[in-house]
C-alpha positions as CSV (number, residue, x, y, z in Angstrom):
1,M,73.6,46.1,-41.8
2,N,73.3,49.0,-39.3
3,D,76.1,50.1,-37.0
4,V,75.1,50.4,-33.4
5,P,77.0,51.4,-30.2
6,Q,78.9,48.8,-28.2
7,T,78.6,49.2,-24.6
8,G,79.4,45.7,-23.3
9,A,81.8,43.1,-23.8
10,A,80.9,40.4,-26.5
11,L,77.8,42.3,-27.5
12,P,77.3,42.8,-31.5
13,S,78.0,46.2,-32.8
14,R,76.2,45.4,-36.0
15,F,72.7,43.9,-36.8
16,F,70.9,42.6,-40.0
17,L,67.8,44.6,-40.3
18,P,65.3,43.6,-43.0
19,V,63.8,45.8,-45.8
20,P,61.4,47.2,-45.2
21,P,62.6,47.7,-41.6
22,L,59.2,48.3,-39.9
23,R,56.6,45.4,-40.0
24,F,53.0,45.1,-38.8
25,C,52.5,42.1,-36.6
26,S,48.7,41.1,-36.1
27,D,49.8,38.9,-33.0
28,A,52.4,40.9,-30.8
29,M,53.4,37.6,-29.3
30,R,54.6,36.1,-32.6
31,A,56.4,39.3,-33.8
32,E,59.8,37.7,-32.6
33,E,59.5,33.9,-33.7
34,G,61.8,34.4,-36.7
35,L,64.5,36.4,-34.8
36,F,65.3,33.4,-32.5
37,R,65.7,31.1,-35.5
38,A,68.1,33.5,-37.0
39,A,70.1,34.2,-33.9
40,A,70.2,30.2,-33.3
41,A,72.0,30.1,-36.6
42,G,74.6,32.6,-35.4
43,Q,73.2,36.0,-36.7
44,A,72.5,39.1,-35.0
45,V,69.3,40.4,-36.1
46,A,67.0,43.2,-35.5
47,Q,63.2,43.9,-36.2
48,L,61.2,47.2,-35.9
49,W,57.5,46.3,-35.6
50,H,54.0,47.6,-34.6
51,A,50.9,45.7,-33.4
52,P,47.1,46.4,-33.1
53,L,45.6,47.4,-29.9
54,S,46.2,45.0,-27.0
55,L,47.6,44.9,-23.6
56,V,50.7,42.5,-23.0
57,A,51.2,41.2,-19.4
58,P,53.7,38.7,-17.7
59,V,52.5,35.3,-17.0
60,S,52.9,36.1,-13.3
61,Y,49.4,38.1,-13.6
62,R,47.8,34.6,-13.6
63,R,48.0,34.7,-9.8
64,F,45.3,37.4,-9.6
65,A,41.9,35.9,-9.0
66,G,40.0,38.0,-11.4
67,F,42.7,37.9,-14.3
68,A,41.1,35.3,-16.6
69,Q,37.6,36.9,-16.5
70,V,38.9,40.4,-17.1
71,C,41.0,39.2,-20.1
72,Q,37.8,37.7,-21.7
73,D,36.0,40.7,-21.0
74,F,38.8,43.1,-22.6
75,A,39.0,40.8,-25.6
76,A,35.1,40.9,-26.2
77,D,35.6,44.9,-26.2
78,G,38.5,44.7,-28.8
79,C,41.5,44.8,-26.5
80,P,42.9,41.2,-26.3
81,V,45.4,40.4,-23.5
82,L,48.4,38.7,-24.3
83,L,51.0,36.9,-21.9
84,R,54.8,37.2,-22.4
85,K,57.5,35.2,-21.0
86,S,59.7,38.0,-19.8
87,G,59.0,39.7,-16.4
88,G,57.9,43.1,-15.5
89,G,54.3,44.4,-15.5
90,L,51.5,45.4,-17.9
91,V,52.3,47.3,-21.1
92,P,50.1,48.7,-24.0
93,Q,50.5,47.9,-27.6
94,G,48.8,49.6,-30.5
95,P,48.9,52.7,-32.9
96,G,51.6,55.1,-32.3
97,I,53.8,52.5,-30.6
98,I,56.9,51.1,-32.2
99,N,58.8,48.1,-31.0
100,L,62.6,47.2,-31.5
101,S,63.6,43.5,-30.9
102,L,67.2,42.4,-31.0
103,A,68.3,38.8,-31.0
104,Y,71.9,37.5,-31.0
105,P,73.8,34.4,-29.6
106,T,75.9,34.7,-26.6
107,D,78.4,32.4,-24.7
108,R,78.0,34.7,-21.6
109,A,75.8,33.8,-18.5
110,F,72.6,35.9,-17.8
111,G,74.0,37.0,-14.3
112,D,77.1,38.3,-16.1
113,A,75.5,40.0,-19.1
114,A,71.9,41.0,-18.1
115,E,73.0,44.8,-17.3
116,D,75.3,44.9,-20.4
117,V,72.3,43.7,-22.5
118,Y,70.2,46.5,-21.1
119,R,72.7,49.2,-21.7
120,H,73.4,48.1,-25.1
121,L,69.9,48.3,-25.9
122,C,69.4,51.6,-24.3
123,G,72.4,52.9,-26.0
124,I,71.0,52.1,-29.3
125,L,67.7,54.0,-28.5
126,T,69.6,57.0,-27.0
127,D,71.8,57.5,-30.1
128,G,68.5,57.1,-32.4
129,L,66.5,59.7,-30.5
130,A,69.5,61.9,-30.2
131,Q,69.5,62.2,-34.0
132,L,65.9,63.6,-33.5
133,G,67.1,66.2,-31.1
134,I,65.6,64.3,-28.2
135,A,67.9,63.9,-25.3
136,T,67.3,60.6,-23.0
137,G,68.9,58.5,-20.4
138,W,67.9,55.3,-18.6
139,Q,66.4,55.4,-14.9
140,A,63.4,54.3,-13.2
141,V,60.3,56.4,-13.2
142,A,58.0,55.7,-10.4
143,G,54.4,55.7,-11.5
144,S,55.0,54.6,-15.1
145,F,53.7,51.5,-16.4
146,C,56.0,48.4,-16.0
147,D,58.6,50.6,-14.4
148,G,62.2,49.4,-14.2
149,R,65.9,50.8,-13.7
150,Y,66.2,50.5,-17.6
151,N,63.3,52.6,-18.7
152,L,64.5,55.3,-21.2
153,A,63.4,58.7,-20.0
154,C,63.4,62.4,-20.9
155,G,64.4,64.6,-17.9
156,S,65.9,63.4,-14.7
157,G,64.7,62.8,-11.1
158,A,61.2,63.9,-10.1
159,Q,60.9,65.5,-13.7
160,A,61.7,62.3,-15.5
161,R,59.1,61.0,-18.1
162,K,59.4,57.5,-19.7
163,I,59.5,57.4,-23.3
164,A,60.4,53.6,-23.7
165,G,60.4,50.6,-21.8
166,T,62.9,47.6,-22.2
167,A,62.9,43.9,-21.3
168,Q,65.0,40.9,-22.1
169,Y,64.4,37.1,-22.5
170,W,67.0,34.4,-22.8
171,R,66.6,31.0,-24.3
172,A,69.3,28.0,-24.2
173,V,69.9,26.3,-27.5
174,P,72.5,23.5,-28.4
175,Y,75.6,24.4,-30.3
176,A,75.5,23.5,-33.8
177,D,78.7,21.4,-33.5
178,G,77.0,19.0,-30.9
179,R,78.8,20.1,-28.0
180,R,77.3,19.0,-24.7
181,E,77.0,22.3,-23.1
182,R,74.4,25.0,-24.4
183,R,74.7,28.5,-25.3
184,H,72.0,31.3,-25.1
185,I,70.1,33.5,-27.4
186,V,69.3,36.9,-26.0
187,L,66.0,38.6,-27.1
188,A,66.3,42.4,-26.0
189,H,63.2,44.3,-26.6
190,A,62.0,48.0,-26.4
191,L,58.7,49.6,-26.5
192,L,58.8,53.1,-27.9
193,L,56.1,55.7,-27.3
194,V,56.1,57.4,-30.7
195,D,52.8,59.1,-31.4
196,C,50.3,57.2,-29.3
197,D,47.3,58.5,-27.3
198,L,48.8,58.3,-23.8
199,L,45.7,59.3,-21.9
200,A,43.7,56.4,-23.6
201,A,46.5,53.8,-23.0
202,H,46.7,54.8,-19.4
203,R,42.9,54.7,-19.1
204,L,42.7,51.2,-20.5
205,A,45.8,49.9,-18.5
206,N,44.4,51.4,-15.2
207,E,41.0,49.8,-15.8
208,F,42.6,46.3,-16.4
209,E,44.7,46.7,-13.4
210,S,41.8,47.7,-11.2
211,R,39.3,45.0,-12.5
212,S,42.2,42.4,-12.0
213,G,42.8,43.5,-8.5
214,T,46.4,43.9,-8.7
215,G,46.6,47.3,-6.8
216,R,48.6,49.0,-9.5
217,V,47.9,52.4,-10.8
218,Y,49.8,54.4,-13.6
219,Q,50.3,58.2,-14.0
220,V,49.9,59.5,-17.5
221,D,52.2,62.6,-16.5
222,K,54.9,60.1,-15.9
223,T,55.2,59.2,-19.5
224,V,55.9,61.2,-22.9
225,S,55.9,60.4,-26.5
226,V,58.4,61.1,-29.2
227,A,55.7,63.3,-30.8
228,Q,55.5,65.6,-27.8
229,C,59.4,66.1,-27.9
230,F,59.7,66.5,-31.7
231,N,60.2,69.9,-33.1
232,A,59.0,68.8,-36.6
233,P,55.7,67.6,-38.2
234,V,54.4,64.3,-36.7
235,A,53.8,62.9,-40.1
236,Q,57.6,62.5,-40.4
237,L,57.9,60.4,-37.3
238,V,57.5,57.0,-38.4
239,A,59.9,57.4,-41.5
240,K,62.5,58.9,-39.3
């Protein structure tokens, strides 16, 4: 069991983390399946995981006329495009990127708890990175991929660079005692840029956005990796 910061009412302060804590998931969309089952049974669970090269887009991207064909072309070139249920924008997966997924039950409503969930997740990441000597805070970073108010960033203002992105997805489930009302399972997810090739990731993402006709363009200098901020050999990063 691992202690984590408590930043909002009725959010877990401890999570079950399996051993070994970091697992490889060949399909990024199936990485969190077991977490929902455990959370529905009443547990607060965590998983660190990484996946092969791919792009992950929200289902809203289906509205772009060229989307289906571009997905086929990218998959044929070894970069499958996966669709997720949460909102936001396009994100990369692949070598040097580590994901943190938390799942837990809650009796709170989404509108009441969503910001607490984000702050809770960002607090966990902030505390973890601080142990590596990396100072971060949450804020929007214009020009970064999948920009949002709860990016984790190094620096502030115009100098801020995104080091992690966050998202959350809620699912309604019945109570085990058969009550008529339903509670929710929260899945809070963070994508951390650890030791990835940021230039290659941006080239891929920008090509996809251009060919899909979305009008979105991302700037590589609006992101930073843990490796770029770390004052020790990169080989130690994943273990830490």
